[in-house]
C-alpha positions in Angstrom: 120.4 144.3 118.8 119.4 144.5 115.3 115.6 143.8 114.5 114.6 141.3 113.0 113.5 140.6 109.2 110.5 139.3 108.1 110.9 136.2 106.4 109.9 136.9 102.9 106.5 135.6 101.5 105.6 134.4 104.7 102.0 136.5 104.3 102.0 135.0 100.9 102.6 131.7 101.4 100.1 131.5 104.2 97.0 133.0 102.4 97.9 130.4 99.6 97.5 127.3 102.0 94.6 128.5 103.4 93.0 129.4 99.8 94.1 125.9 99.0 92.2 124.4 101.3 89.0 126.3 100.7 89.4 125.5 96.7 90.5 122.0 97.1 87.0 120.4 95.8 87.8 122.8 92.9 90.9 122.2 90.7 92.6 125.7 91.7 93.3 124.3 94.8 95.7 121.8 93.9 97.4 125.0 91.9 97.5 127.4 94.6 99.0 124.4 96.9 101.3 124.2 94.1 102.3 127.5 94.4 102.8 128.2 98.2 105.0 125.1 98.6 107.3 126.1 96.5 107.1 129.9 97.3 107.7 128.6 100.9 111.5 126.1 100.0 113.4 128.9 100.0 112.5 131.2 103.3 112.6 127.7 105.3 116.2 127.5 103.9 116.8 130.8 105.2 115.3 130.4 108.4 117.1 127.0 109.3 120.4 128.2 108.3 120.2 131.4 110.6 117.1 131.4 112.3 117.9 134.7 115.2 118.0 136.5 112.0 114.4 135.9 110.7 110.8 136.0 112.5 107.8 134.9 110.9 108.5 131.1 110.1 105.2 129.9 112.8 103.5 131.5 109.7 105.4 130.6 107.0 105.4 127.1 108.6 101.8 127.0 108.7 100.6 128.4 105.2 103.7 125.5 104.1 101.3 122.8 105.7 98.6 123.9 105.1 99.4 123.9 101.1 100.4 120.4 101.3 96.9 119.5 102.5 95.3 121.4 100.4 97.5 119.8 97.6 96.8 116.5 99.2 92.6 116.8 99.2 93.0 118.5 95.7 94.4 115.5 94.5 91.6 113.8 96.0 89.0 115.6 94.9 90.4 115.4 91.5 90.8 111.6 91.6 87.2 111.3 92.5 85.7 113.3 89.7 87.7 111.5 87.1 85.9 108.1 88.9 82.8 109.8 88.8 82.9 110.9 85.5 84.1 107.7 84.3 81.5 105.9 86.1 78.7 108.3 84.3 79.9 107.7 80.9 80.4 103.9 81.7 76.8 104.3 82.9 75.7 106.1 79.8 77.3 104.1 77.2 75.8 101.3 78.1 72.0 102.3 78.2 70.2 100.2 75.6 66.7 101.7 74.6 
């Protein structure tokens, strides 16, 4: 029996998923999460077509899920920053002397 191949980009997607959650409070978390989601697409399809040939799906899937979470958290933080910025601008522009 031949040795299984490691799925391409499994470790990369895992690292990007972790970093997207860690840096989700910064705008870079969204970018890292989206890159992780995109890079996980083809290897996930490859595994689903023939799972007996590949190893490392758990790392790939964990990274994919964390990339989704990091992207969502980054989006929430971005909306929060926009609301706080708009409120601060509104308060400053309505200040009377």
